[in-house]
Each structure stands twice: as C-alpha cells, then as structure tokens.
C-alpha positions in Angstrom: 9.7 -11.2 21.4 10.8 -8.2 19.3 11.9 -5.1 21.2 10.4 -2.0 19.7 12.0 1.4 20.7 10.4 4.8 21.1 12.1 6.1 17.9 10.6 3.3 15.8 7.2 3.9 17.3 7.5 7.6 16.5 8.6 6.7 13.0 5.6 4.4 12.4 3.3 7.2 13.7 4.8 9.8 11.4 4.8 7.4 8.4 1.2 6.4 9.2 0.0 10.0 9.3 1.7 10.8 6.0 0.3 7.6 4.4 -3.2 8.3 5.7 -3.1 11.9 4.4 -1.9 10.7 1.0 -4.7 8.2 1.0 -7.3 10.8 1.8 -6.0 13.2 -0.9 -5.7 10.5 -3.6 -9.0 9.0 -2.8 -10.6 12.4 -3.1 -8.9 13.2 -6.4 -9.8 10.0 -8.2 -13.5 9.9 -9.2 -15.6 6.8 -9.0 -16.3 5.2 -12.3 -19.9 4.0 -12.5 -19.9 3.4 -8.8 -16.5 1.7 -8.8 -14.3 3.2 -6.1 -11.1 3.7 -8.1 -9.4 5.8 -5.4 -9.3 2.9 -3.0 -7.9 0.6 -5.7 -5.3 3.2 -6.6 -4.0 3.6 -3.0 -4.0 -0.1 -2.4 -2.1 -0.8 -5.6 0.3 2.1 -5.0 1.0 1.0 -1.5 1.6 -2.6 -2.5 4.1 -1.4 -5.2 6.0 0.8 -2.7 6.1 -2.0 -0.1 7.3 -4.6 -2.7 10.0 -2.1 -3.9 11.2 -1.2 -0.4 11.3 -4.7 1.0 13.0 -6.1 -2.0 15.5 -3.2 -2.1 16.6 -4.0 1.4 17.0 -7.6 0.5 19.2 -6.5 -2.4 21.4 -4.5 -0.1 19.8 -1.1 0.4 20.6 -0.1 3.9 17.8 1.6 5.8 17.9 2.3 9.5 15.2 0.5 11.5 13.4 3.8 12.0 13.3 4.7 8.3 12.2 1.2 7.4 9.4 1.3 10.0 8.4 4.8 8.8 8.2 3.7 5.1 6.8 0.2 5.3 4.6 -0.2 8.4 3.8 3.5 8.7 3.5 5.0 5.3 2.4 1.9 3.3 0.1 0.8 6.2 -1.4 4.3 6.4 -1.8 4.6 2.6 -3.5 1.2 2.0 -6.8 0.3 3.5 -8.4 -3.1 4.0 -11.3 -1.8 6.1 -12.4 0.6 3.3 -12.1 -2.1 0.7 -14.2 -4.4 2.8 -16.9 -1.7 3.4 -17.0 -0.7 -0.2 -17.3 -4.4 -1.3 -20.3 -4.7 1.0 -21.9 -1.5 -0.4 -21.2 -2.6 -4.0 -22.7 -6.0 -3.2 -26.0 -4.3 -2.3 -26.1 -2.6 -5.8 -24.3 -5.1 -8.0 -22.9 -8.5 -7.0 -20.9 -8.6 -10.2 -19.4 -5.2 -9.6 -18.5 -6.1 -6.0 -16.7 -9.3 -7.1 -14.8 -7.2 -9.8 -13.8 -4.7 -7.2 -12.6 -7.2 -4.7 -10.7 -9.2 -7.4 -9.2 -6.0 -8.7 -7.8 -5.0 -5.3 -6.4 -8.4 -4.6 -5.0 -9.3 -8.0 -3.7 -5.8 -8.8 -2.2 -5.6 -5.3 -0.3 -8.8 -5.7 0.8 -7.7 -9.2 2.0 -4.4 -7.8 4.1 -6.1 -5.1 5.7 -8.2 -7.8 6.1 -5.1 -10.0 7.8 -3.3 -7.1 10.1 -6.2 -6.5 11.0 -6.3 -10.2 11.6 -2.5 -10.2 13.9 -2.9 -7.2 15.8 -5.6 -8.9 16.3 -3.4 -12.0 17.4 -0.4 -9.8 19.7 -2.2 -7.4 21.1 -5.1 -9.4 24.8 -4.8 -9.6 24.9 -2.0 -7.0 24.8 -4.1 -3.8 
C-alpha cells in the first residue's frame, strides 16, 4: 500500500481546485459548434497533453517533488479533464443525433490519446540531452 502524506493530499486538493476552475473558465469561453461541446473536448485534450508532457518529462529526468507531481498530475490534470461531463454530453447528443454523439465520443478519446503522445513527444524534444 502506498503511504500518502498530508502535504501530498493538500497538493492534490490545490491542483484539483485550479484545474476545475480552468475547466470551468475554458468551457465557458469556447462556444458549442452546432451543438458540439467543444469546450469539453478542449479541456480533455489539453489535460491529456499536459499529463503526457509531465509524466514523460519525469521519466526523462525532470525532478519534481512528490507534492508538485501530485499537484500537477493528479490534481490539476484530474481537475481540468472530465469523464463525467463527456459521458453526460454523449448521452445528450445521442438523443439529438446518434452520429454527432459518436463523433463527439470518438473525438474525445482519439484526440486525448493523440494529445498524450504529443505531450510525450514535446517532452522528449524539450528534455533530450538535458537529463
């Protein structure tokens, strides 16, 4: 079992709050396109990129304290991205347009995976030769 300290828990809480506020603001700024919730796609893709970048950066030698790593990955990226909203919006889109709901779900998953890979590639470019 992994021991989790109070400082790491506080870091996750702070990161989660920051990520959730960013999600709220970004989702509100990005308009829907013909009923397609672009804000949710944006935050999920952005969070996936950041998570890929940070995790790969640490594998390439970036040193982060356990608290900073927890704040940034579990907290911020977890607060920024949203599976529950994506699931709800998929169901709502399904009522109006099965094709649009499939496009939305596919966009979230495929772009999310691509963003993780993009973040990993960006980390490799940034950190190669520096570790």
